[in-house]
C-alpha positions, 0 to 999 in steps of 0.5 A: 500500500502506498500513501500520498497526498495531493495539494490542489489549487482550484479555479476561483470559486470552485473549491467546494465543487472540486471537493465534492467531485473528489468525494463522489469519485471515492478515490481519496481517503480524506479531503481537507480545505486549506489556506495558503497556496493550495485550496485542498489537501487530499490523502490517497491510498493505492496498491503498491503496484499503482503508478502514482503519477498516472493515478493523479493524472487520470483520476485527479487532474481530470476534474475540470475546475482544478488549476494545479496540483502538487503530489507529496509521496510519503515513505513511513508513518510514525 
């Protein structure tokens, strides 16, 4: 199992729409609104053989109201 986070920058006024679409797709384990450079922080868990870059490109970045993303790959939870 791989765990990673994606910071999501939404188009103006579209944060709730993006969060709702992520929730509807049932691909994120947790979704948070944030302040700062990004609007949403989403946590994902995928199988070890899943290509994270492809997963983000096909399942996250395809939401039209997303302007930018930053993926944070994690190694170990303490």
